[in-house]
C-alpha positions in Angstrom: -29.6 -11.1 -5.3 -27.4 -13.7 -7.0 -23.7 -13.6 -6.6 -21.6 -16.0 -8.8 -18.2 -16.8 -7.5 -15.3 -18.6 -9.2 -12.6 -19.9 -6.9 -9.4 -21.1 -8.5 -6.4 -22.4 -6.5 -3.3 -22.3 -8.6 0.2 -23.6 -8.1 3.2 -23.0 -10.3 2.2 -25.8 -12.6 -1.5 -26.7 -11.9 -4.8 -24.9 -11.6 -8.1 -26.3 -10.4 -11.3 -24.3 -10.6 -14.7 -24.8 -8.9 -17.9 -22.9 -9.7 -20.9 -22.4 -7.5 -24.0 -20.2 -7.1 -25.0 -18.6 -3.8 -27.6 -16.3 -2.5 -26.2 -13.6 -0.3 -28.4 -12.3 2.5 -28.4 -8.6 3.4 -27.9 -8.2 7.1 -29.8 -5.3 8.6 -27.6 -4.9 11.6 -24.1 -6.2 11.1 -22.3 -6.5 14.3 -18.7 -6.9 15.4 -17.5 -9.2 18.2 -15.3 -7.8 20.9 -12.4 -9.8 19.4 -12.6 -7.7 16.3 -11.8 -4.6 18.2 -8.3 -5.7 19.2 -5.4 -4.0 17.6 -2.5 -6.2 16.4 0.1 -3.6 16.0 2.1 -1.6 18.4 2.4 2.2 18.2 5.6 1.8 16.2 5.4 -0.3 13.0 9.1 -0.6 13.3 11.6 0.5 15.9 14.1 3.2 14.8 17.1 1.2 15.7 16.2 -2.1 14.2 18.8 -3.6 11.9 17.9 -4.3 8.2 18.4 -8.0 8.3 15.7 -10.2 6.6 13.0 -11.7 8.7 11.0 -14.9 8.4 7.3 -15.4 8.0 6.8 -16.0 11.7 8.8 -12.9 12.6 6.8 -10.7 10.3 3.5 -12.1 11.5 4.3 -12.0 15.2 5.3 -8.4 15.0 1.7 -7.6 14.1 0.5 -9.0 17.4 2.5 -7.1 20.0 0.1 -4.7 21.8 -3.2 -4.4 23.6 -6.1 -2.7 22.0 -5.5 0.9 20.8 -8.0 3.7 21.0 -9.8 4.2 17.7 -9.6 8.0 17.7 -12.9 8.8 19.6 -12.3 12.5 18.9 -12.6 12.0 15.2 -16.2 11.6 13.8 -17.0 8.6 11.7 -17.7 9.3 8.0 -19.2 6.0 7.0 -22.9 5.3 7.0 -23.5 1.7 6.1 -27.2 2.2 5.4 -27.8 5.8 4.2 -31.4 6.1 3.0 -30.5 8.4 0.1 -28.1 6.1 -1.7 -28.0 2.6 -3.3 -24.7 0.8 -3.9 -24.3 -2.9 -4.6 -21.7 -5.3 -5.8 -23.3 -7.3 -8.5 -20.8 -10.1 -8.9 -17.4 -11.2 -7.8 -14.9 -13.8 -8.9 -11.9 -15.0 -7.0 -8.6 -16.4 -8.2 -6.0 -17.6 -5.8 -2.3 -18.0 -6.6 0.2 -19.6 -4.2 3.8 -19.1 -5.3 6.2 -21.9 -4.4 8.0 -22.2 -2.1 5.5 -20.6 0.2 6.7 -17.3 1.7 4.9 -14.1 2.8 3.7 -11.9 0.0 5.2 -8.5 0.9 4.2 -6.5 -2.2 1.9 -6.7 -5.3 1.9 -4.3 -8.2 0.5 -4.0 -11.7 2.1 -2.8 -14.9 -0.1 -3.2 -18.0 -0.9 -6.9 -18.3 1.8 -8.0 -15.8 1.3 -8.7 -12.2 4.4 -8.4 -10.0 4.3 -10.2 -6.6 7.2 -10.0 -4.2 7.8 -13.0 -1.9 10.7 -12.4 0.5 13.6 -11.6 -1.9 12.0 -13.1 -5.0 9.8 -11.2 -7.4 7.3 -13.3 -9.4 5.8 -12.0 -12.6 2.5 -13.3 -13.9 0.3 -12.7 -16.9 -2.6 -10.8 -15.3 -5.3 -12.5 -17.5 -4.1 -16.1 -17.4 -2.1 -16.0 -14.2 0.7 -17.8 -16.0 4.1 -17.5 -14.3 6.3 -15.6 -16.7 9.5 -15.0 -14.7 11.0 -15.2 -11.2 14.0 -12.8 -10.6 16.2 -11.7 -7.8 15.9 -15.2 -6.4 19.7 -15.7 -6.2 20.3 -12.5 -4.1 19.0 -13.6 -0.7 21.2 -11.0 0.9 18.9 -8.2 -0.4 16.3 -9.1 2.2 12.6 -8.8 1.6 11.2 -6.6 -1.2 9.2 -3.8 0.3 7.9 -2.0 -2.8 7.7 -2.2 -6.6 7.1 0.7 -8.9 7.5 1.6 -12.6 9.0 4.6 -14.5 10.3 5.1 -18.0 10.0 1.5 -19.0 12.0 0.3 -16.0 11.1 -1.5 -12.8 12.3 -0.2 -9.4 12.3 -2.4 -6.4 12.9 -1.3 -2.7 14.8 -3.8 -0.5 15.5 -4.4 3.1 19.3 -4.2 2.5 19.0 -0.3 2.1 19.1 -0.4 -1.8 16.8 0.3 -4.7 17.3 -2.0 -7.6 16.5 -1.1 -11.2 15.4 -3.8 -13.7 14.2 -4.0 -17.3 12.0 -6.5 -19.0 13.5 -8.1 -22.1 11.8 -9.2 -25.3 11.5 -12.7 -23.9 9.7 -11.3 -20.8 12.6 -12.0 -18.6 14.1 -9.3 -16.3 17.6 -8.0 -16.5 19.3 -6.2 -13.6 20.6 -2.8 -14.6 21.9 -1.1 -11.5 21.4 -0.4 -7.8 20.8 3.0 -6.3 22.8 4.9 -5.5 24.8 4.0 -8.6 28.6 3.6 -8.7 29.0 6.8 -10.7 26.9 8.7 -8.1 29.1 7.4 -5.3 32.3 8.2 -7.1 31.2 11.8 -7.7 30.7 12.3 -4.0 32.9 10.0 -1.9 36.0 12.3 -1.7 34.5 15.3 -0.1 33.8 15.0 3.7 30.7 17.3 3.4 28.9 14.5 1.5 28.9 12.3 4.6 26.2 12.3 7.3 26.0 10.5 10.7 23.6 7.6 10.6 24.4 6.4 14.1 27.1 6.9 16.7 30.6 6.6 15.0 29.0 5.6 11.7 28.9 7.8 8.6 27.5 7.3 5.2 27.1 9.3 2.0 23.9 11.4 2.1 22.7 9.7 -1.1 22.6 6.3 0.6 19.8 4.9 2.7 21.0 3.6 6.0 18.2 1.2 6.6 15.4 -0.7 4.8 13.8 1.1 2.0 10.1 0.8 2.7 8.3 2.7 0.0 8.6 4.2 -3.5 6.5 6.7 -5.4 6.8 8.1 -8.9 5.7 11.4 -10.4 6.8 13.3 -13.6 10.2 11.7 -13.9 11.1 11.7 -10.2 11.3 8.8 -7.8 10.6 9.3 -4.1 12.0 6.7 -1.7 11.4 6.5 2.1 13.2 4.3 4.6 13.3 3.2 8.2 16.3 5.5 8.4 13.8 8.4 8.7 14.7 10.0 5.4 12.9 10.9 2.2 15.1 10.9 -0.9 14.3 12.3 -4.4 15.9 10.6 -7.5 15.8 11.7 -11.1 14.6 8.7 -13.2 16.5 9.6 -16.4 20.0 9.2 -15.0 19.0 7.6 -11.6 20.9 10.3 -9.6 19.9 11.3 -6.1 18.9 15.0 -6.1 18.0 15.6 -2.5 17.8 13.8 0.9 15.6 15.1 3.7 15.5 14.1 7.4 11.7 13.8 7.2 10.6 12.2 10.5 11.6 11.4 14.0 11.0 7.7 13.5 10.8 5.0 10.8 8.9 6.0 7.6 6.5 3.4 6.4 4.6 5.0 3.5 5.0 7.6 0.7 2.6 8.8 -2.0 2.9 11.7 -4.6 0.2 13.9 -6.1 -0.1 14.8 -9.7 1.0 18.3 -8.8 4.3 17.0 -7.3 3.2 17.3 -3.7 4.7 14.4 -1.6 3.2 12.8 1.5 5.1 10.7 4.0 3.7 8.6 6.9 5.8 7.5 9.8 5.9 5.4 13.0 6.1 8.8 14.8 2.3 9.0 14.1 2.7 12.0 11.8 2.0 12.6 8.2 4.2 15.3 6.6 3.6 17.2 3.3 6.4 18.2 1.1 6.5 20.5 -2.0 8.7 22.8 -3.9 8.1 26.5 -2.9 7.5 28.8 -5.8 10.7 29.4 -7.7 12.7 26.8 -5.8 14.2 23.6 -7.0 14.3 21.7 -3.7 11.5 20.2 -1.7 10.6 21.8 1.7 8.2 20.9 4.5 4.7 22.4 3.8 2.7 20.9 6.7 2.6 18.3 9.4 -0.7 16.4 9.8 -1.2 15.0 13.3 -4.3 13.0 14.4 -3.3 9.3 14.4 -2.5 7.8 17.8 -0.1 5.1 16.5 2.2 4.4 13.6 1.0 5.4 10.1 1.4 2.4 7.8 -0.3 3.4 4.5 -1.2 6.5 2.4 -3.1 7.0 -0.8 -4.7 9.9 -2.6 -7.9 10.1 -4.5 -7.9 10.6 -8.3 -7.3 14.3 -8.4 -5.1 14.5 -5.3 -7.6 16.6 -3.2 -8.3 13.9 -0.6 -5.7 11.9 1.3 -6.5 8.7 3.1 -4.2 7.4 5.8 -4.2 4.1 7.6 -2.6 3.3 10.9 -2.3 0.8 13.7 -5.1 2.5 15.5 -7.5 0.6 13.1 -8.8 3.8 11.6 -8.6 5.3 8.1 -8.5 9.0 8.4 -9.8 11.2 5.5 -8.0 14.5 4.9 -9.2 17.2 2.6 -7.5 20.3 1.1 -8.1 23.6 2.8 -6.8 27.1 2.3 -5.0 27.5 5.6 -1.6 27.1 7.2 -2.4 23.4 8.0 -2.8 22.7 4.2 -5.1 19.7 4.9 -7.7 19.1 7.6 -9.1 15.7 8.8 -12.8 15.5 8.0 -13.4 12.1 9.7 -12.6 8.5 10.0 -13.6 5.2 8.3 -13.9 2.5 10.9 -14.7 -1.2 10.7 -11.4 -3.1 10.5 -10.6 -5.0 13.7 -6.9 -4.6 13.5 -4.1 -2.4 12.0 -4.6 -0.9 8.5 -1.6 -2.1 6.5 -2.3 -1.0 2.9 -4.6 1.3 0.9 -5.3 1.7 -2.8 -7.7 4.0 -4.7 -9.0 3.2 -8.1 -11.9 4.7 -10.1 -13.5 6.3 -7.0 -13.2 3.2 -4.9 -11.0 3.0 -1.8 -9.7 -0.5 -0.9 -8.1 -1.1 2.5 -6.2 -4.2 3.7 -5.7 -5.0 7.3 -4.0 -7.3 9.8 -7.6 -8.6 10.5 -7.1 -10.5 7.3 -9.8 -8.7 5.3 -10.1 -6.3 2.5 -12.8 -3.6 2.7 -14.2 -1.6 -0.3 -15.4 1.9 0.4 -17.1 4.5 -1.8 -17.9 8.1 -1.2 -21.5 9.3 -1.3 -23.3 12.5 -0.8 -22.1 15.2 1.7 -18.7 13.5 2.1 -20.1 10.3 3.7 -18.8 6.9 2.8 -20.3 3.4 2.3 -18.5 0.2 3.1 -19.7 -1.7 0.0 -18.1 -5.1 0.8 -15.8 -7.0 3.1 -13.6 -9.6 1.2 -12.4 -12.5 3.3 -10.3 -15.5 2.7 -6.8 -14.8 3.7 -5.4 -16.6 6.7 -2.9 -13.9 7.8 -2.7 -10.1 7.5 -3.2 -8.5 4.1 0.1 -6.7 3.5 -0.4 -5.2 0.0 -3.1 -4.3 -2.5 -3.3 -3.2 -6.1 -6.3 -2.6 -8.3 -7.2 -1.7 -11.9 -10.3 -0.8 -13.8 -10.9 -3.4 -16.5 -12.1 -0.8 -19.1 -13.7 2.6 -19.3 -17.1 1.2 -20.5 -17.7 -1.0 -17.4 -17.6 -0.7 -13.7 -15.6 -3.8 -13.2 -12.5 -3.4 -11.0 -9.9 -6.1 -10.4 -8.7 -6.0 -6.8 -5.5 -8.0 -6.0 -4.3 -8.7 -2.5 -1.1 -10.1 -1.2 -0.9 -11.6 2.3 1.6 -12.9 4.8 -0.1 -16.3 4.4 1.8 -16.6 1.0 -1.3 -16.3 -1.1 -2.3 -13.8 -3.8 -6.1 -13.3 -4.3 -7.9 -11.6 -7.1 -11.4 -10.3 -6.9 -13.3 -8.9 -9.9 -15.8 -6.6 -8.5 -18.7 -4.8 -10.3 -20.2 -1.9 -8.4 -23.4 -0.2 -9.4 -23.6 3.6 -9.2 -26.1 5.6 -7.1 -29.5 5.0 -8.7 -32.2 7.1 -7.1 -32.5 9.4 -4.0 -35.1 7.2 -2.4 -33.3 3.9 -2.6 -31.3 2.2 0.2 -27.8 0.8 0.5 -27.1 -2.9 0.5 -24.3 -4.1 2.7 -22.6 -7.3 1.5 -20.2 -9.5 3.1 -18.6 -12.5 1.4 -17.1 -15.5 3.2 -14.7 -16.9 0.6 
């Protein structure tokens, strides 16, 4: 099988491209060395009392290497079958583009909006044309006090960014493709409405009170659904904001430790993952206007770092420091969701997950990206392992190029300061008697 790869290394002003052909062998018995079975993340992704000051590249990287090997959930059965006899999946081609923003800092978040790629590097947000990878804008570069950008999302034509200084900032792209700062959440008007009454204050730590609409620590994740914005923080809270007037509608003490991830289903159900090793499910009871706890999902043995839903919201994937991706499926019981199994293969902590067009992509502190696809009877295939980063893969985003093709662009951001793009074309199952090819690229 021929695989054609294009590797481009780009700086802010130059771009060099090399082209080569290679024949990729199909290993029949891929093995993993003992070193690949060492976890690089402690049971807490972040201590609950850590301050929200910005950290350097070395600090971020070293925090991922703080513990001995963790158990990989031996009680949970594996769902992946790398060589199922009844399926055939293959990746027909892959192209790689590398962008290295200057100055070189860890990439903490990547996100796509239309033809624009947003990449956060410490406090700066770089905006690129997704097709040409031309740098269009760099904003928030003057506000170093905001700390690192943890998440970027989009709603109602505006860009929302989550920061380490406890704030959510709102931006808008102008006609010249520059970004204008609009406000920070909570807004001044929202504060003025509430600051007088004592009942609007909550204890955030001993002898320290804040308005309940304020986050008291780094905002680590954002999710959007039907005009609502959901934010989570190391302060252990989930907050719900109305996008139209950016007012805070509700604040929930959601976990017993720092919250690292949030995702929302199309039906409005919200999932939060925490360093307390739990995933909690939130929804509005029938006839109610406020969110309430629906279920607590407990199976991980270490901090939950990443959550993502499948296309229809019926399957939840969770990644943690225990190196496993757990697969949860809806069931009609008090537990709401049940774990059906685990996807294993990463050698270190799972840091990010993304699901696009039936493909699950996972990024890890082992510096690789894995691509998974569901087959028959709920089993999964690891279609490819994408290598090339020199440090942990912190963020992923992906998009299907068009409805007529199976080409998916996978974009990864790493603590090595590099953004990589893979264009992956995946063939669908062909015949019941064919076999699965397992590919691994060394890029």
